[in-house]
Structure formats: structure tokens, C-alpha cells
N, C-alpha and C positions, 0 to 999 in steps of 0.2 A: 567531311564534317560528320559529327554526330548530331542528330536532332532529338531533343528530349521533349516529348509531347505529354503534357500533364492535363488531367481532366478532373472535374468535380465528381461526386459520388454518382450522380444521375447520368453522367456522361453527356451532358448537354452543353457544357462550356469547356473550352480548351485554351491552353496557353502553350507556346512553343519556345524552347531555348535552342540556340545554335551554338555548338561547341566546335571550335576550329581545331583540326588535327594536324595542321602543317607546322605548328610551332613546337620545336623540340623541347623547350624548357618552360615557356610561359603558358598561362591559362587565358584563353580568349573566349569569353562567354557572352553571347549577344542575346538580349531579351527584347523582342519587338513590342512588348507591352500591349499587344492586341489580344482581345478575347474573341476566340473563334467559336462558331457553332459547329455541330458535328459535320454538316455538309461542307462548310468552308475548310475545315481541317482535312477532310478527305480529298477535296480538290487540290489543296496545297501539296499534300503528300503525293498525289497522283502526278502533278506537274513536275515535282522533284524527281520522281521515279522515271518519268518519261524523258526528262532532260538529261539524265545522267546515264542512260543506256549506252553501251559501246557503239551500237549501230541503231539508227533511228528506226522505230517500228519493229525491232526484233524483240520478241517477247521472252525468249529463253534467258537472256542475261539481264537480270533486273538491276536497275540503277539504285534501288533503295530496298533494304531488307531489315527486318526487325532483329536487333541484336539481343535485347532482353526486355522483359516486362517487369515492372517494379512497383512498390507501394510508396516510395519516397526516396529522397536523396539524403544520405548521412553527411556527405561532404566531399571535399577534394583534398588530396594529400600529395606532397612531392617529397622524394628523398634526394637522390643524387642524379636521377634522370628526369623524365617528364612527369606530368601530373596523372594521378589515378582518380577515378570517380568511384565512390562507394555507394551502392544502391541496396535498398531493402527488398529482398525478393520473396520473403515469406513473413507472415505476421499472424498473431493469434490474439483474439480479443480477451482481455483479462478483467476488465471492469467497465462499468457504465456509470457516469456521474451526470445526472440531469440531462440524459439523452446524448451526452458526449462520450464517444467510445475511447477507451484507453487500450492500446495494443502493445503486445510484447514482440520484439524482433525475434523471429525464428531462424532466419537465414539471410545472409548478405552476399553480394557479388562485387568484386573489385575489377574494374575494367581500365586497362591502360589506354590513355587518350591519344598520344601522338602516333602517327602512321609509322609502319616499319621502315619506310623509305627515309624518314628524317630522324629516326631513333639514334641517339648517341649512347651506346651501352657503357655501363660502369661495372667493374667486377664486384663491388660491395652492395649493389642494388638489391639482389635477391635476398641477402642476409637481412637488410633493413625491412624488406617486405615480409619476411618470415617473422621478425620481431613484432612488427605492427599487427600482423594477423594473430599473434599470440593473445591479444585482447579479444576474447570470444564475444563478439557482438550478439550471438544468439543466446547468451546467458544473462538474463536480468537487465536488459536495456528496454526502456519503454518510451512510447511517444503517443501523441494525440494530435489530430488535425485541427481540432476546434477548442480544446481546453488547455490552458496554460499549466503544465505539470510542475514547472519550476517554482510556482507560487502556491501558497496555501489557499484553501477554499475561502477563508475569511477575506484574504486580499482580493481574490477574483470577484467575490460578490460585493465587496466594498467599492471596488472600481466601477462595477456596474451601476451602483446607486449614486455615483457622483453627479452633481447638478449638471444637466446637459448644456444649458446656455453658457455656463462658465467654461465647460470643455470646448464648446464650439469656438468661442472667442479666442481661447488660448491656442488651440491647435491650428486654426486657419491662418493665424499670423506666422507660425513657425513652419508649417508644412503645407505647401501649395496642393500637392497631389496626395490627398489622404484616401487611399484606395484600399481599405482593408475591412475585413469583418472578423470579429473575435468570437462573439457569442452567437449561438443560433437563435437567441431571442434578444430583443433590445427593448427600449422604452418608446412607446408610441407618442409621437408629438401631438401638438394641439391640432394640427391640420387633419389628423386621422389617417393619412395615407403614408406617412414617413415613419421608418423605424431606424434607430441608430445602432450601429455595430461599434463596439469599443474594443480596441486592441491595446495591450500593454507590452512593454519590453520585458523579456524573460529575466529572471534573476540568475545571472551568469554563473554564480557560485555552484549551482546545482545542475548546470548544463554541461554535458560531456563532449558534445561535438561543436562547441563554440569556435574552437581553433580551426576546425575543418571547414566551417561555413564562413569564416572571416573574410576569405578572399573574394567571395561573391556577394557578401552581405549588402553592399551599397550599389551593386549593378543589376540585380534581378528583383523581381516583384516579391513582396513579403510572403506570398503563398508558397513559394518554392522552399522557404527556409523551414525545415522541420527540426525542432530542437528535441533532443533525446535526453532522458535522465537515466541514471544507473542506481540500482538498489533493489527494491521489492515492491510489488503491487499484487494485492489479493483482494477478492471480494466474495462474500458469502451472503446467503439470504436467510434472514431470521423471520420465520412465519409465526405471527402472533394471532392465533385463531383465524388463519387464512389471510391476514393482512401482511403483505410483504414489506419488510424493512431491510434495506441493503446495508451491510456493515463492510466498509472498505478500509484497507490499511495500505498506505503509500509511504515508502521510505525513500528519501532522496539522499544519495551519498554525495558529499562535497567533492568537487573536482580540484579543489585547492589543497595542496600538500597531501595528495592521495597516494596510497601505496599499500604495502603489505606489513604484516604485524611488527616484526623486529626492526625492519628497515625504516619505518616511519613511526616515530614516537613524539609525544609532546607537540610543540608548535613551531612554526617558522617565524621569521622576523616581521611578518605582516599580520600576525594574530590568527592565522588559519591553523587549526589543529588537525592531527591525524585521526582517521576513522570518525570523522564528524558526519553524523546521519540525523536528518530531521524526519521524525516519524509522525504521520498525521492519520488519525482515525476519523472517518467520515460516516455519519449515520444519515440515511435519507429514507423518507417514506416513499416507497417505489410505486405507490398507487397514483401519484402525481409526479410527472417527470420534470416539468420546466422549472428553471431556477426562480422565476418570478412568482410562480403560483405554488410550488412545492415546499415541503418542510425539510430543511437541511441543518445539520449540526456537525461541528468538527472540533477536535482537540489536538493540539500539537505539543510534542516534547522532543528533546534533543539529547543525543549522546555524543561523546567526543573525548579524546585523550586529555589528560591533565594539561592545562595551558601553561607549560613551563618549558624551558630549554632542558630536555633530558633525553637519554638514550640508553640502550642496552647493547653490550658488546657480544655479538654472536660468534666471534671467532673461538670462544672457549668451548663450544659444543656442549654446553650445559643446558638442561631442560629449562632452568630459570636463571638466565644470565644476570649478573649484578646490575642494579640501576645506578646510573651516574648522572649528576647534574652537570651539563656541559658548560654553562656560563652563569656567572653570578648575575642576578637581576634584582638588586635591592629595592628598586622602585617599581617592580612588577610591570615592566614596560610591555612585555608580550601579553600578559593577562589583561592589561588595560586595553590593548588593541582588540583582543578577543571579545571582552565584555562590552566594548563600545559597539562592535558589530551586532552583538545580540540585542542590546538596547534599541538599536536602530530598526532591527527587523521584528522584534517581539514586544518591545515596551518593557515596563517594569511591573512586578518584581522579577528579577532573575534569581531563581532558586537553584543552588548547587547541592545536589545529593551526592556525597562522596562515600563510596562503598569500600574504599581502600583500607587495608588492615591498619589498626591503630597500635596494637601491642604485638611485638615480635621478640623472640629471643635474640635473633640476629637482625639488625636493621636492614630491611629490604624495601617493602612497600611503604613503610613509615616515613621514609625520606620524602616521598611525594606529598603525603598528608601534611607534614610539618611545613613544607614550603608553600603549599596551597593555602593553608590557614594564614600564613604570614602575608601572602599576596592579597587575599580577600580583605584581611584586616586593614592593610595599608590603603587599598583602593576605597574602602568604605568611609575613611576619614573625610574624603572630599566630596562625597555624594550627599545630596539632601537626605535627611533622616528617613523620609517616607519612601525613598527610592533606593535604599541600600540593597546590596546583594545579600540574600539570605543563604547562610551556609549551614548545611545539615550533615555532620559527619556520622557515619554509622558503620561499624565494623561487622559486615554481614557474615564474613567467614567465621568469626568468633561465635556469633549467635547461632550459626548453623550447627556447630559442634556441641553447643550446650543442649542438654536434654530437658532443661527446665522451661525454656521459652520457645514459642512458636514464631519462626521467622516471618511467615506471611501475615500473622496477626500484627506484628510490629510494623511491617511494611504497609499494612492497611491503614494504620493510624497516621503514618507519614503521608500516604496517598490522599487521605481525607483532608489533611491540613493544606497540602499543596494545591489540590483542585479548588478548595475554598478561596485560596489567595489569588489564583490566576483566572478562575472562571473558565468559560468555554464559549465557543461561537455557536449561535443559533440564529437563523434568519427569520424567526417568527416571534412576535411578542409572547410573553409567558402565557401558557395555555391555562384554561380555567381549572385544570386538574390541580394546580398549585393553590387555588383558592378553595375549591371544594374539598380537597384532601390536603390541607396545609402540612408542611413538614418544617420543623424548627431549623434544620440544616439549610433549607432553601434561602432563608432570609440572611444567612451569614455569608452567602456566596459572593466572591469578589468579581473581578472583571469590570466591564463597563456596560451599563444598561442604556440602550438607545431606543427610540420609538419603534424601530423595525425589528428589535430583538436584543441579543447580547453579543458582546465582543470579548474575546480572550485577550487579556493584557498581561504580559509577562510569560515566562516559560520555565519549565523544569529542565535542568541540565544534569543528567546522570552520568557518572563515570566510575569505573573501577580501574584496574591497571590496563587491561586489554579492551574494556568496554564491550565484552561479549556475553558471558554466561550470567554473572551476577546482575549486570546492567539490564539484560533482557527480562529477567524475572521481576526486577524492580519496576521497569517500564510497563510490564504486563499488569502489575498490581495497580499502578497509577491509572493505566488505561481502563482497567476494569471498574475502578471507582468513577472515572469520568464517564464511562459508558452508562452507568446507572443514572447519573445526572442528565445525560443526553436523552435517555429513554423517558425519564420523568418530565423533562422540559417539553417533549413532543406529546405528552399525555398518554404514553403507552404503558406505564406502570404507576402504581399509586404511592410508592415510597422510593426514594433514590438509593435503593440497596439491591445488590445482586449477590446471590450465594453460590458457592462452589457446587459442583455436581448437578447444575441445571443445564438444560440444552443450550441456553444462550451463552453461558460462560464456557461450556465445552467448545462451542463453535468459535468463540473469541480466543480461547486459549490455543486452539489449533492454528488460527491465523497468526498469532504471535509466535508460536513455535516455528512455523514456516518462515516467518519474517526473521527470527533469530538465527535459524539455520543458514538462510541465504546470506545474511550479512556476515556471519561467522566464516562461511566458506570464502567469501570475497576478501576478507581481511586476514583471517587466521589460517585458512587452508583446510579446515575441517568443520563438521557440523557442531552444534552446541554439545558440551560435555555435561553440564548441569542444567536440568530443565525445571519447569514449575513443579512437576511431579516429584523431582528429587528433593526440593525444598519442602514439599508437603509430606515427604517421607512415605509416599504410597507408590513409588516407582517399583516395578516388578524386579525380581532378583536378576533376571536376564539382562536388565539395563546396565548392570555393572560391567559386564564383559564388553558391551557396546561402548561404554564410556572409556574403557581402556583402549579400545581400537581407535576411537576419535582422538584421544590424547596422542597416541602413536602417530596417527595420520597428520595431526597438527605439527608434531615435532619433525616429522619427515619433510613436510611441506616447507616449514620455516628454514630447515637446514639446507635443502637441496634445490627447491624450485622457486623460492621467493625472489631471488636475485633476478632471474629471467623475467618473472612477472612484473617486477618493479621497472625493469628496462622498457618493457612493452607499454606500461602505463605512462611512463615519461615521454615516450615517442608519440603515443596516441593523443595525449593531452597537449602536445606541443611544448612541453617543458624543455625538451631537447630538440634542436633543429639540425639535421645533418648538413654540414657545410664542407665544401671541397677545401682541402689543405689544412683542416682542423682535426683534432683527435676524434675517432669514432666513438659511438656510444659505449661499445664493449671495451674500449681502451681506458675509460675513465676509472680511476681508483675509487671514486665516491661520487654520488649525485648531490652532495651537500650544497655545492655552489649553485646548482640549478634551482634549488628550492629556497635558498636564502639570498635574496637579491642584494642585501647590504654587504655581502662579502665581495661582490664584483664592482660595486660603485658606491660612493657616499650618497646617502639619501639627502635630498635638497633641504627638507624641513625636518626639524626635530620636535617631537611633541612635548608639551609641558609635563612635568612629573606630577603636578598637583591637579591642573585642569586637564585631566586625561581623556575627557569625553568630547564629542562633537557638540558645540553649543546648541545647534538647532534641535538635536535629539533630546537634550535635557528639557528644553522649553516645552515640548509637547507631551512629556511623560504624564500619566502612565501609558498613553496611547503609543503604538509603534510609529515612528516617524515615516516609515515607508507607506503607511495607509492614511496619512494626514492630507487634507486638501490644501496643497500649497503649490506655488509656481514650479518648483523643481520637480514635483511628482506629476503635475499636469503635462509637462513637456515630454514625459515618457509615454503619453497616451496618443493614440490616433483614432479619430472618429470618422465614420462614413455613414452617410444617409442611404437607406434602402427604401424601395417601395414595399409596402407590407405584404404584397402577394408574390414577391420574388421567391424563387425556389431555394435560394441560399439560406433564407431564414425560416423555411418551412420545416419545423422540427418533426412533424409527423412523418413526412416523407424521408427525412434524414434517418429517423430511428427505425421505422418499420419497413423501409425499402420495398414499397409495393411493386416497383419495377423489376425486382429480382425474383428469380425462382429459388425458393428456400424450403427446407423441411423443418418440422418442429424439433426434431432431435438435434439439429445443428444450431438451434436458437440458443444464444448465450444464456438468457434468463432461465432456461430449463436445465442447462448443463452445469451451472455453477453449484457449489456446495450449498445444501439447504438444511436448515435445522430439523425440519420435519422428516426429511427423507434419510439424512445421514447421521443424525444424532439422537432422534427420539427412539426409545426402545420399541421393538417391533411388536409389543403386546397391545392388543386392542382393549379399550375399556378403561384406560388410565387417563389421567388429566393431560390433555394435549398442550397445556401451556408450556412455553419454553422457559418459564421462570419457576417451575416446580422442581424441588430437589429430588433427584432420582437416587435409588440405592446404588452403592458402589459396584455391586455385582451385575447390574444391568448394563448391557453392552451399549457403548456410546456410538460405535461406528457400525454401519451396515456393511453388507458385502460390497455394495457399490463403492463405498468410500475407500476400500482397500484395493480396488482394481485400478491399475494404471492404464490399462488398455481401453481406449474410448469406445471401440466397437463392442467389446464385451459389456461395458457399462450400459450402452444403449440397449443391447439385447436383453440384459437382465432387467432393465427398467420396463421393457415391453412385457417380459415374462411376469414380472412382479405385478404389473397392472392386471393381468388376467388370472393370477393365482388367487385362491381363497384366502381370507384373512387368517393370521395365526391365532393361536389360543389366547384367551384373555389372561391378565395378570393373576386374577383370582384363581383361574383354572390351573395355572402353572404352580402357584403356591400351594393350593390345596392338595394337588396330586403328589407333591414332593414332601409331604410331612411324614406320613406313616407307611406309605406303600412300599413294596419291594421294588427293586430296580427293574425287573422284567415287566411288572404291571405298568410302571411309569412309562417305559419305552413304548409298550403297545398302545397305551392310551394317547401318548403324545402323537404317535404317528397317525392314529385313527382321527384325532381331532384336527390335525393339520390337513388330512385328506377330506374332511367332511365338507359337504356342500351346504349352501344356505337352506334354511328350513322350508319344507314344502307344506302348504296349508292342509293338504289332504292326506298327509302321511299319518295314518292312524297309529301304526306301530311306534312311530317316533314319539307322538304325543303321549301315548300310554306309558312309555318308558320314562318320559319327563315327569308325568304325573306321579309315577311310583317313587321317583327319586327326589322330587322337589316339593310337590304339592302336599304330600303326606306330612312331612315335617312342619309345613306351614300350618296345617290344621292343628297339629299338636301344640305348637308354641304360641301361635297368635290367635287360635280359635276362630279362623276365618270361616264365615258361613258362605259356602259356595252356591247356595240356592238363591243368592240375591241377584239373579239375572246374569251371573258370570259363570260360564261353564268351565269345567276343568281344562278342556282343550284350549279355550280362550286364554285362560290364565297361563297355561304352560307355554303357549306360543308367545305371549306377552313377555314372560320371563326370559324366554330364549332370545328375544330381540334386545332385551336390556343387557344381554351379554353377562349373565352371572356365571357362565362357564359350568352349567349344571352337568354337562356330559362327563365331566371329570370326577364328579362326586360319587362316592360309594354309598351303598345302603347302610354300611356299618358305621358311617360317620354319625356323631351325635348331632342332634338338631341344633343345639346351642352353638356348636362350632360353625355350622353352615350359616346360620342366620346372623352371626356376628359379622360375616363378610358382606352381607347384603347392603347396598347403598341405602342410606336412610331415606325413607319416604317411598320406596318402591312398593312396599306391601300396603302402606297406607293408601 
């Protein structure tokens, strides 16, 4: 047997799974459902070790040995022989939401379960294994032990606030053994000693290992089931005068109709579209961690292929193969299924931003635009007027070529109207900031206002042809607009506006660029070709050569490697199951039949062409049906009561891990990207606010940000901490106006080597007096006999960081004093 021993973080509670290795093709997993202490599990393993030795009492030949240490089970898979178990052997912390850690899978291990003695070998097994392992689990797969990544923050926190009495009565009837904890904090009951943990079923559309866990789902304890998502996760720290605010971006890629660029286009017969990604930006005040006491805000938007039956023929080897509509769909059947799903998950309004070209000499992208307009117009006839799908067509490519208009300005107008219609989620009532500093835009905001805060109702769905470059820029502009409202709602800025070239927007832009690059690599085979800087027309000239390389990389990937990647995705997601006596995966001429179920069998029920929505969904609009308190949703929840002193719900121990030996440099909150360290210019004496517009020539990234090597980054941080401060902004600007290059270089090196002022350094103060105080006398007529010595004044000015060591005697006094901060001399 294999014994799988799992523990909690503190290693005080253990569970054991027994996996039988004598079955050649079946999987036998036994969960004894007992929770062991550390002492009990040691005794159990000791007895097993002793009982399985070849000779009793012989220490040399152990009966039990450790095969592998892991952080979680991805799942179990079988091809043509026995089962394999897939384990996570390396992980890296990527984000933290309310004390819940989100990890990225760094490495995995596949172990064949049956013994060699019972193994029945098959010649094609190794080929299937190779195809399965072609899905690189170490690239952009994420999991969390205690936070449900498949749902939005709004859903998770709405579930937490559901009335507990109603939950108890509903769940105890349906599930006898409700043995689970979801959140690290719950709601304290009237008795004072009980805390409820609430668990919800994951949203399977965004879970990528659902098929791998399916076989053990009903036989093992829920804590063994670790659901993983695929996409992107990044977190950065925005420091607002020392107050830490975490900006998190999570992208969930749909596991339905998933695949690569030219092989998966449009939608399947169930309304799932290709390249569908839900992007959520979460803002939280990191000074308070818990969900119940902290301030959290989130905004969700979606991208996905045009929901029609369409494809592109790649056999022609053209960079842009012709677009063809595969099936006539006069009643917009596929689009109806797709928008019904969206209304159920997000509520109304559904806003479609279509960036596909409208005017072309030869019809190419326009085919999709015309068909999508017809579909939305048809579906809107039957919806109530207040919940109709809002369609915004905008030919972004045409606007980009025009010299008269600014693309991002136009996108900003669209973004404002979109965010006003959908609103956003925040778990706090409106802060007094909106009363003390009212803004007319705030009162026009949509969404749903509830006593505990605001809910986002409806969603923006953006698409171009590929949903890569244009879509990412449009989503960034909408996200930037929503970020301003989120910061305003938490009382961190006084107007819901953010400008470009501020540290906050640079940090947010970099998050979105990483997000776009990652999604583009997964679907298109290369990084983004057109970025935000391209549309701002400030991209450096070297960017053009990079763009050409990315285009070539994308073309190569689409032509040569996408077919293999598509096969591996189909095998990993369980779309294709290898079966003895049936054609192999590599023998199929197409995977069309695997993704379109209606081609293999007739669907039992046919939806109405006019009442195309689910009745319960329409009843609760504009609220999303998934978040409404109703019997169907309550059945998805499990509640467990805990004692308030149990370690499982002790968020302090969970987050700070006092029982572990750790170093500061390995702490996640120090290692993450920070606006102050990585984006703020390195000149001292400027405004430290992340909302101040910086000059374009000021560097946005520090040396740290460009280093990929972690050890070097840590070393540099330590060196930077002990190094003297760099020269001030005034110093740099004043020295670079009239002086020659050599003088500038000498002065720059001198000022960077200079040490803090010594109070007793007579020579230094005399020099300062000569350079600074004399012009003061001339211009302002300061009487230095009023109890303020020249030495005192010079030291005071030095500490105010006017950068006087850079100033020459031949500078005019007017020039120098115009740079003094107002009020220093007064």
C-alpha cells in the first residue's frame, strides 16, 4: 500500500489515506476519517513499519519508507494501464487575501500506483503519459487551502454573511456529517464559544483538476480535495504614506472549450466560448487582515471569443486565415446559452464591448461584427427593457491609425460609463470621504447598495478576434477607472480619478501587462504584441523589433506546436478518455466531436427560441442568481461549528506561523513588488504620494525590479538599506541646467558619496553659508541677528534637503530661491 499522511499547517492534526497497490486497473482509496494527533500518527506508522519488515526485529530492512513529500494532491489519472497519482512537490506564495495564502505550483510528481508484480503493460501507455505531461503544471496553476479561488471575492464574502440559522436548518437536513471549515474566521454565535465555518462548492467551470479528483470526490474527506485554477495571479503593494494597500489581480481561465488560438474559436453547443477568462482585481487595506474586520473591494470583468459558431482554416499557412461561420444560427441559440450563463453568475446589465474591425476593404473581421449585432438584437427583443444586453461596438484598430484621436481617451469615456452601470463590490458602508469631499460621479454609480457595503451587478464582456492585445488594453483602462472608485470608496483618495505616470498607475499597468502576457502565452503562444505604451504612443523604438519577434513566435507556435498542446489539454481536462479498442487521441482527424456533445447524441430538451433564459435567473435580476439566498444555493453550502479557541480558526497563528523558523527576507509581504521601492523615483525630497504625476524621464523601475535572481535582489535590498540617500530632485535639476558634463559627473559622484551632516563640521557649514545663506540675505533681507546663527540656518536648510551642495556660486539668487519650498524661509 501507499499511505498518504496529511497534516494541518501547525502539524498538530493528521489524516491518513490508504491506497491499495494490488489492483492493476482500479483505484482503491480508503479514508478512515479519523483525526490523529502527532503522537498517534507516529505510533501508527511505527506499527506499520514494524509489522512489514521481512524479519521481525531486523532494523536494516525497513517495512515503511517515505516515497515523497508533497503540498497537496492534484488528482488521479488513468490511461491504458493502472492509475497515477499527481502530487504538488514545490509551491511558491503569490498572494495573500485576508490572511489566506494563494500558492503557485512550481513542480509536480507523478507516481504510478500499482505494484510491478501486478502491472499489465501497454505499448501506448508511455505516449499518453508524455502527452499528459505536456500540460506544464508548473506554469500558472494556482491553489489555496482555505480560500475558494474559483469564486469571486463578492461571492465568498456574500456566502459568509448568509443568515446562520437558515444555513443550519437547511444543511443539517441534507448532510448528516458536516465536517468542514472554509474560512479562517466565522461568525460568533449567541453562546459566545461557537464559531461557524462555511464551505461552498467550487464553480467547476474555472477548476482545472475537477476530472482528476472526480473518482475520489465522494469517498474521501473534503480537506483532501485541492481545487486548482489556471490563468494568472499577481499581487503588489501600494504604499500610501506608509499605509499598505494590496492590489491583487486574479485571472481564471475557463476549463470548458479550452485550447489554443486557431484550434478553438467561437463557442461550443453548450454556450462555452474559447479563451474565456474572468479577471478580478481585489483591493484590500493590508493593515487589517481579517475578512470580518478589514476593508475589501473587488471588480470583475470577462474576456472571451465571439459567442458564435465560427472558425479559421489553418491549413492555408496564412498569417491571418479567412474567418468562416460554420453553422447558420438565426435564433442566436449559442449566444443565448452563453448570455444565460453570464446573467446567472454576474446579474445584469451584461455589457458587450466589441473591438472587432467595422470597416475593411476585404471582409474579414467584419463578418463577426455583423453576426454578433444580429444575435444581440434578436436576444434583446425578449428581455425586460431594464435588463437588456448593452452592446458597444468600437473599431479600436481604426482609431489607433488615426492621428486625430487618442485611443485611451476614448477608452476612458467607455470605462467611466461601464463602471457607473455595473458598480463594484466593497464590504464596508460608504466612507465619510464621500460625504466630506462629495463627487458628482459617486451618486451616479450603479450596482446594488446594501447595509454592509456595495455589490457589483452585471459585468463587462470585452472581445476582439483573439481577445489578446486590444482586449488587454481595454480591460486595463476599465480596471484603472474601477481602481480609482475602489480607492475612493475606502477613503484613500479624495476624487475617483487616477492619472497616468503616477506610481499607482505604473504599478497597476505592470500587473496588467504581466496578466496579458501570461494569458497570451497560454492561448496564442507568444507575449503581447501591442501594449498600453503602444496605444499611448510612448513605446521606445526598440519595442518594434520585439513586436516583430512576438508576431513570428505566435505564428510559429500556431503553425507547429498548437496541435500537440491541444491534444494534451483535451487529455488533461478529461475531454478525451483513452479506451481499449477505440481510436487513439493522435489518430483523430479532429476534436470537434469531443467538444460538441450534440454531434454524438441528440439533446433531450430543446430550449425555447424566445424564452431563452432560465426563469429563476430573470426573477432575481439585477442580482446574480448564484448569490441569492434560495434553497438551491443553500444546498451547496456546508456548515460546521467550532470552538472559538480551536487552532484551525486562529488566523494569527495561521498567518504569522510563530512555530516556524523564518527570516525577514523570505517573508512574502517584503518580497512582493512595492510602489515605494520599485516605482517611486529614487530622488529624495519629492512628494512621496503614489498619486503624484511623475515626469516621463524619471525612472519607474529600480534596479531591484529588473533583477530576476532572488538572492541578488535580497543582497541589493540589504546594500540599499545601508547606502546613503541619493541626491534630491532639485539637486539633479539644478546641476543639469548650465554646467558642463564633467562638472556634473564630479558633483553627482560627490553628492552620492556624501555622508549625513555632522553638527560640528565647521568647514561644511562655512561652505553652505557661502553658497546658500548669502543669496538669502540679498533676496529676502533676513536678519540673522534674531537669535538664529548662520550655522543653525545652514544645518536647518541642509536637513530640509534643498540640495545646496549642487549649487554654484555663479547661479543667480532668483534662480535658486524659486526652487525653495514655500514657507521654508518664512
